N, C-alpha and C positions, 0 to 999 in steps of 0.2 A: 064818931069814930075814931078810934086811936090815933093818935099822930103818926104811929109807926107803919100804920096801913099805906101812907102815902107812898113812902118808897116801894111797898110791894106795887101799887098801882104804877109808878113808874117803871119799874122792871117789866112790866107786862105791856105796858104800853098802852092801858085802857083806865079811866077814869070813871068809877060807878056813880050813878046818878042815886040809885037805891043803895045805899051802902048797907042796908039789912041782909040784901042779897048776898054781899061778900061775905060778911060775918057768918050768914048760914050755910055759905059753901064751905067754910072752914071749921065749921062746928062739927066735932066729932060724936059718935054716939055717947061714949062715955062721959064727955064733959056734960051733955045734956042729962044724962042719969045721975049725975053726980050733984048737979045744981038744980036738980026739979023740974028741967026744961022738958019740953016734946018736939023740939024744933032742931033738926040735926042734917048732915050733909047727905044722905044715903040716898033719898029721892033725886037729889041735884045729881049725884054719881051716876045713876042710871040714865039721867038725861043727856049728862055731858059724855058719857060711853058712848052714845048713838050720834051725837053731833060730831066727836071725832072721829068715829069711823067712817061717817058719810064725807067727811073733808079729805081725810086721807086717802080713801077709795075715789073721789075724784081727782085728788094730786096725781094719784099714782097712775090712773087710767089715762090723762091725758098727757104726762110726763113719757110714759113708755106704750106707744100706739102698738109695738108689735110683740110685747110680752104677752103670754097665754096668760088664762084665768089662774092656774096653778100658783105660776110666778109670783103674779100680782098679790095674792094671798100672803105669799110667804114673803115678799116686801111688807104688806100690812102690818103683819104679825110680827117684825123686827120694829116697827115703828109703835105699836100701841100695846107692846108686851109691859108687864108690870115694871121690869127691870128699866125699859127705856123712859117711861113714865117718870119712874123716881128719879133718873137722873137729869130729867126737865126739870122736876120739882126741885130737887137740891141745887140747879142752877139760876133759880130765882129766889131761892131760899125760903120756900114756902114752910118749911118745917118750924120757922120761927114764928108764923102766924097761927098756925093752928091750935084751936082750943081743944085742950086733951083734959081728961081725968088728973088727977095727983098721982094716982098709980100707972097710969098709962105713961106720964109724962116721966115718971122716975123710972120705969123700964124700957125707957130708950125708945118711945112711941114716937118720937118727932124724928127719926131717922128710919123707921121701918118703912121698908120697900111698899108692902099694901097700904099702910096710911097715906103715904106719900102720894101715891099713884092714883088712891081713890079720890083725896083731896084735889089732885090736880083736874081730875074729870069734873068734879065738883063746881071747880073754880070754871071752867069752860061754860059748863050749864049757866054760873052767874053771869057770864059776860055775855052768853046769849039773852038770858032773860031781861037783861038791862039794857042791849045795846043791839041786839037782832042777831041774827046769824051772819051778816056781815062782819060783825065785831069780831064774833067767834072765829070765824073763818079765817081773820087777818091774824089773830093770836097765834092760831095753830100753823099758818103758812108761813108767818116769820119765823117760827121755831123750827119748821121743815128746812127754809132756806139757810140756816145755820149749821144745818147737819153735814158730817161728813157723805161723801158720796156712798150710797147705799149700796149694800154688796146683792147684785144680780148676779147670780151663779150658772145661768146657760150662756153659752158662746155668742149667741144672736144678741142678746141684750147688751152682753159687753161690746161686741161691734157696733150695736146702735148708740152707745152712749160715747164712743169714741168718734163716730163719725158725728154726731150732732154737735159734740163739744169743739170738733176741729173743723168741720165743714158746714156747720148749720142745715144740714139737711139729713134725711133717712136714706138708708140702705134701700136696694129694690129687688126682689128675689124672683126670678123665672126659670120655670122647668125648660129644660134645653132639651131632653129628651127623654121617653119611657122604654124601656125594655123587659122582655119575660112575658109568661101568660099574666092572665087577669089576678090570679091568687097568689101570684107572687112576683109582683111586679118590683123593677129597680127603677129608680128616679135619679137623673142628673139634673142639679140645679146649678145656677149661678146666681152670682150676688153682684150688684152694680152700683158704683157710685156716678151720680149723675152720667149716667150711660155708657159708661167703662166698666168693663169685665173687672171686677178684683178677688175673685175667688170662686171654684168649682168645689161640689161636690157631690157624692152618690150615696143612697141610703133605700131601705124596704118600704121607707113612708117619704112623703113631701117634706115632713118635720124634720126627719133624720138627715134628709139631703141637704136641708137648708142649714144645720147646724154643721154639717161637714163644709157646706161652702163657705159658712162665717168663720169657722176655724181656720181656713186656709186664706182667706181674707183678713183677718187680724196679723198672722204671720207675715205676709205679704207687706201689708200697711207698716208694721213694726220693723220689717228688715230694711223697706226702704227710706227710713228715717236717718 
């Protein structure tokens, strides 16, 4: 294995036992075609994409227990989109190690988002095939732990993050009252922090009332500082 690969292994925190897997994960199709080879990283990219999705989904599910499926999907998309993965790849200088054809290299392939993100997914597969799911998961989670706070757009999620970070617990929502006919109910909901009411809100659905309560709670918590 080229000596410079040791730097990559150090930066990713994983040493390959089977160095062929590392080489294959970094071999672009153009390089294989130019050099008469038939081994390149597209199949590994497919595998790595699935592993990444599973680990990120598990991470988000556990980190945001009150966030609905739609918001979780948005957060997952923030993490696994091509741009985010290419930034991750640049951080570990992955482009320096990718095997590219002469023309692809001269045309800026080492900095291209698609090549960087695909190669990163293939690298994840390489780690998985060499060290197992736990090793691949650790690599992904180590990266996630270094990221700035994810952008969670809804008010309930922002309140949850604030309370988790400052009080190490979760807010609790309770319906205080319901009014109106069955086809047009209005809900009044309270949000509680350690049994203390910190916000109230009303809405035409429980979710809408919870968002309104969370908005008031955020305002109350911030004004009390």
